[in-house]
C-alpha positions in Angstrom: 0.0 0.0 0.0 1.3 3.4 -0.9 4.2 2.1 -3.0 4.7 1.2 -6.7 5.3 -2.6 -6.8 9.0 -3.3 -7.4 8.7 -7.1 -8.1 6.3 -9.4 -9.7 5.4 -10.9 -6.3 4.5 -7.4 -4.9 2.4 -6.7 -8.0 0.5 -10.0 -7.6 -0.1 -9.4 -3.9 -1.4 -5.9 -4.5 -3.5 -7.0 -7.4 -5.0 -9.8 -5.3 -5.9 -7.3 -2.5 -7.5 -4.9 -5.0 -9.2 -7.8 -6.8 -11.2 -8.7 -3.7 -13.1 -5.4 -3.9 -13.7 -5.8 -7.6 -16.1 -8.6 -6.8 -18.7 -5.9 -6.1 -18.8 -5.5 -9.9 -20.9 -8.7 -10.0 -24.1 -6.7 -10.5 -23.0 -5.0 -13.8 -21.6 -8.3 -15.1 -24.8 -10.2 -14.2 -26.8 -7.5 -16.0 -24.7 -8.0 -19.1 -25.1 -11.8 -19.0 -28.8 -11.7 -18.3 -29.9 -11.4 -21.9 -31.8 -8.2 -21.3 -29.7 -6.1 -23.8 -29.0 -6.3 -27.5 -25.6 -7.9 -28.5 -24.2 -4.5 -29.7 -25.1 -2.9 -26.4 -23.5 -5.8 -24.5 -20.3 -5.4 -26.4 -20.1 -1.7 -25.9 -21.1 -1.9 -22.2 -18.4 -4.7 -21.6 -15.8 -2.5 -23.3 -16.8 0.5 -21.2 -16.6 -1.7 -18.0 -13.2 -3.0 -19.0 -11.9 0.6 -19.6 -13.4 1.6 -16.2 -11.6 -1.3 -14.4 -8.2 -0.6 -16.1 -8.5 3.1 -15.2 -9.3 2.2 -11.6 -6.3 -0.2 -11.4 -4.0 2.4 -13.0 -5.0 4.9 -10.3 -4.4 2.5 -7.4 -1.1 1.1 -8.8 0.5 4.3 -10.2 -0.9 7.1 -8.0 0.8 6.2 -4.7 1.6 9.5 -3.1 -1.5 11.6 -2.9 0.2 14.3 -0.9 2.0 15.4 -4.1 0.2 17.5 -6.6 -1.4 15.1 -9.1 -0.4 15.0 -12.7 -3.0 16.1 -15.3 -3.7 12.5 -16.3 -5.1 11.7 -12.8 -7.9 14.3 -13.2 -8.5 13.1 -16.8 -8.9 9.5 -15.6 -11.2 10.4 -12.8 -13.4 12.5 -15.1 -13.5 9.6 -17.6 -14.6 7.2 -14.8 -17.3 9.6 -13.7 -18.6 10.0 -17.3 -18.6 6.2 -17.8 -20.4 5.7 -14.5 -23.1 8.2 -15.4 -23.4 7.0 -19.0 -23.6 3.3 -18.2 -26.0 3.8 -15.2 -28.3 6.2 -17.2 -28.5 3.8 -20.2 -28.4 0.4 -18.7 -30.1 0.8 -15.3 -29.6 0.7 -11.6 -27.3 -2.3 -11.6 -24.5 0.0 -12.8 -24.8 2.6 -10.0 -22.1 0.7 -8.1 -19.5 2.2 -10.4 -20.0 5.5 -8.5 -18.7 3.8 -5.4 -15.4 3.0 -7.1 -15.1 6.5 -8.4 -15.5 7.9 -4.8 -12.9 5.4 -3.6 -10.5 6.4 -6.4 -11.0 10.1 -5.5 -10.1 9.4 -1.9 -7.0 7.5 -2.9 -5.7 9.6 -5.8 -6.4 13.2 -4.8 -4.9 15.3 -2.1 -6.9 15.6 1.1 -7.8 19.2 0.3 -9.4 18.1 -3.0 -10.8 14.7 -2.0 -12.8 16.2 0.9 -15.2 17.8 -1.6 -14.7 15.4 -4.5 -16.0 12.4 -2.6 -19.3 14.1 -1.6 -19.7 15.5 -5.1 -19.4 12.0 -6.6 -21.8 10.7 -3.9 -24.3 13.5 -4.8 -24.1 12.6 -8.4 -24.8 8.9 -7.5 -27.9 10.0 -5.5 -29.2 12.2 -8.4 -28.6 9.4 -11.0 -30.1 6.8 -8.7 -33.2 8.9 -8.2 -33.5 9.0 -12.0 -32.9 5.4 -13.0 -34.3 3.7 -9.9 -37.8 5.1 -9.5 -38.7 3.0 -6.4 -35.5 4.1 -4.8 -34.8 0.8 -3.2 -31.2 0.4 -4.3 -29.3 3.7 -4.5 -29.6 4.6 -0.8 -27.7 1.4 0.0 -24.9 2.7 -2.2 -24.7 6.3 -0.9 -23.3 5.4 2.5 -20.6 2.9 1.0 -19.6 5.7 -1.4 -19.1 8.2 1.4 -17.4 5.7 3.8 -15.3 4.2 1.1 -14.0 7.5 -0.2 -13.2 9.0 3.2 -11.8 5.7 4.4 -9.3 5.9 1.6 -8.4 9.4 2.7 -7.7 8.0 6.1 -5.6 5.2 4.8 -3.7 7.6 2.6 -2.9 9.8 5.6 -1.9 6.7 7.6 0.5 5.7 4.8 1.9 9.2 4.7 2.5 9.2 8.5 4.2 5.8 8.3 6.6 7.2 5.6 7.4 10.1 7.9 8.0 7.8 10.8 10.4 5.6 8.7 12.3 8.7 7.6 12.4 10.0 11.2 13.7 6.6 12.4 16.4 6.6 9.8 17.4 10.1 10.7 17.5 9.2 14.4 19.7 6.2 13.6 22.0 8.3 11.5 22.3 10.9 14.3 23.0 8.2 16.9 25.7 6.6 14.7 27.3 10.1 14.1 27.2 10.9 17.8 28.8 7.5 18.6 31.5 8.1 16.1 32.2 11.5 17.6 32.3 10.0 21.1 34.8 7.3 20.0 36.9 9.9 18.2 37.0 12.1 21.3 37.8 9.2 23.6 40.5 7.7 21.4 42.1 11.0 20.8 42.2 11.9 24.5 43.3 8.4 25.5 45.9 7.7 22.9 47.2 11.3 22.7 48.0 11.2 26.4 49.4 7.7 26.5 51.5 8.0 23.4 53.0 11.3 24.6 54.0 9.6 27.8 55.4 6.6 25.9 57.4 8.9 23.7 58.9 10.8 26.6 59.9 7.6 28.4 61.4 6.1 25.3 63.5 9.3 24.9 64.6 9.0 28.5 65.5 5.3 28.1 67.5 6.1 25.0 69.5 8.8 26.8 70.2 6.5 29.8 71.7 3.8 27.6 74.3 2.4 27.8 75.5 4.3 30.9 72.6 3.7 33.2 71.0 0.4 32.2 69.1 -0.1 35.4 67.3 3.3 35.1 66.7 2.6 31.4 65.1 -0.7 32.3 62.8 1.1 34.7 61.7 3.4 32.0 61.0 0.5 29.7 58.9 -1.2 32.4 57.0 2.1 32.7 56.5 2.1 28.9 55.0 -1.4 29.1 52.7 -0.4 32.0 51.5 2.7 30.2 50.9 0.7 27.0 48.9 -2.0 28.8 46.8 0.7 30.6 46.2 2.5 27.3 45.0 -0.8 25.8 42.6 -1.3 28.7 41.4 2.3 28.4 40.7 2.0 24.7 38.7 -1.2 25.2 36.7 0.5 28.0 36.1 3.6 25.9 34.9 1.5 22.9 32.6 -0.3 25.2 31.3 3.0 26.6 31.9 2.1 30.2 34.9 4.2 31.0 34.3 7.0 33.5 37.5 8.9 34.3 37.8 10.6 37.7 39.6 13.7 38.8 41.7 11.9 41.3 42.9 9.4 38.8 43.7 12.1 36.2 45.6 14.2 38.8 47.8 11.2 39.6 48.4 10.4 35.9 49.1 14.1 35.3 51.7 14.1 38.1 53.5 11.2 36.5 53.4 12.5 33.0 54.7 16.0 33.9 57.4 14.5 36.1 58.8 12.5 33.2 58.7 15.7 31.0 60.6 17.7 33.7 57.7 19.9 34.5 56.9 20.6 38.2 53.3 20.1 39.1 51.1 21.6 41.8 47.5 20.5 42.3 44.7 22.1 44.3 41.9 19.7 43.6 39.6 18.8 46.6 38.8 15.1 47.1 36.0 14.8 46.5 34.6 17.9 44.8 31.4 18.7 46.6 28.1 18.5 44.7 29.9 17.4 41.5 28.0 14.7 39.5 29.5 11.7 37.8 29.1 13.0 34.3 30.4 16.5 35.2 33.4 15.0 37.0 34.1 12.9 33.9 34.0 16.0 31.7 36.5 17.8 34.0 38.7 14.7 34.1 38.9 14.7 30.3 39.7 18.4 30.3 42.5 17.9 32.8 43.9 15.0 30.6 43.8 17.1 27.4 45.4 20.1 29.2 48.3 18.0 30.6 48.8 16.4 27.2 49.1 19.8 25.6 51.5 21.0 28.3 53.7 17.9 27.7 53.7 18.1 23.9 53.5 21.7 23.0 54.2 24.2 25.8 57.9 23.8 26.8 56.8 24.8 30.3 58.7 24.4 33.5 55.7 24.6 35.8 52.0 23.6 35.7 49.3 24.4 38.2 45.9 22.7 38.4 43.0 23.8 40.5 39.3 23.1 40.9 37.0 25.7 42.6 33.3 25.5 43.4 31.3 28.7 42.7 27.9 28.1 44.4 26.5 31.5 43.3 26.8 30.5 39.7 26.3 26.8 40.4 29.5 25.8 38.6 32.6 23.7 39.3 35.6 25.3 37.5 38.8 23.6 36.5 41.8 25.8 35.7 45.1 24.4 34.3 47.9 27.0 33.6 51.5 26.8 32.7 54.4 29.1 32.1 55.4 27.8 28.7 55.4 29.4 25.3 51.7 30.3 25.3 49.2 30.0 22.5 50.4 30.0 19.0 47.4 31.9 17.6 46.4 28.9 15.4 42.8 27.7 15.5 41.9 25.0 18.1 43.1 21.5 17.2 41.0 18.3 17.3 41.7 17.8 21.0 40.4 21.1 22.2 37.5 21.0 19.7 36.5 17.5 20.9 36.9 18.7 24.5 34.6 21.6 24.0 32.0 19.3 22.5 32.3 16.9 25.5 31.9 19.7 27.9 28.9 21.0 26.0 27.2 17.6 26.4 27.6 18.0 30.2 26.2 21.6 30.1 29.7 23.1 30.5 32.0 25.5 28.7 35.6 25.7 27.7 37.8 28.8 27.4 41.5 29.2 26.7 43.7 32.3 27.1 47.2 33.5 27.7 48.4 33.2 31.2 49.7 36.1 33.2 53.4 35.0 32.9 53.1 34.3 29.1 52.0 30.7 29.3 48.7 29.1 28.6 45.5 28.8 30.7 42.7 26.3 30.1 39.4 26.8 32.0 36.6 24.3 32.0 33.3 24.9 33.8 30.5 22.4 34.4 27.3 22.8 36.4 26.9 21.3 39.9 24.3 18.7 40.6 23.2 20.5 43.8 23.4 24.3 44.2 23.0 26.0 47.5 20.9 29.1 47.0 22.2 32.1 49.0 19.5 33.5 51.2 18.5 37.2 50.6 
């Protein structure tokens, strides 16, 4: 229903479904076979009935989207069907009045709702007038008026149902595409943050191990062991990130930042309370990712000697604010890279914001703010 058949099986199924309703044409066929008309009249009437049925099938098979403005041939076919119904009923009798019911159904199925709402009653009114003329006792045409109205408007309802189902399918596909896109973005952010930090640390330790050889093999071996540990932890983190279960914490990221900065020769000071009051799990995870990205940038790009991290709680604004600053070379003036862009998106999902600026001593400051889960309102 509502689609052009694409295979022979679909065409046969649709034809069988429509063919059930064509059984109501038994009255005109019986009238032709009853011997009450001359042979020439029978031939002409049979030809007219065949043209009527073909036109009806063409409308049902080919006119599948009645919300689109119909082509001129649709109006022409409906006008021809109406003329055939009137002509055959007026010349051959009341047995042919049933053709008006098919015209009403065709109007409901093939015309837009704004047109079919008056076309169906118009065809029904023509049925009533013609019936009053050809069926003087009036014992047949009242039984066709109600089916014509109900059949026509039922097709209008079915047509609207088909249109709604199409919209629902489109909406479902759109939602699936958006969900897949969001999942790809999540994986991209997680993998960038995880691997960027871990690979930077592995690179630093590899350089240290290379400088220690061959003079200090014991210390080089310790660095190699650390490389193995970081690699294994990175593998675990990537698996957890792909599974969607990883929830980083501020305490864990502070400890990881201390180790990474120590290997890079950067002194580290932390002012992060444990735990941060009124900070939800998702908000803490967003700040933990921000701390990881900031420390990775300090190690890879800043050339700093000192890094300071602090988390403050502003109850008036209802925000927890993470600040990471260094005394390195400062911002280059280039647009944000993938890491900061992904971090801004991650914070936005938690209802937070990200700002970056030059520090007072020429370095770089990253500030991430997320809303608290419980805010104490100051009394007036």
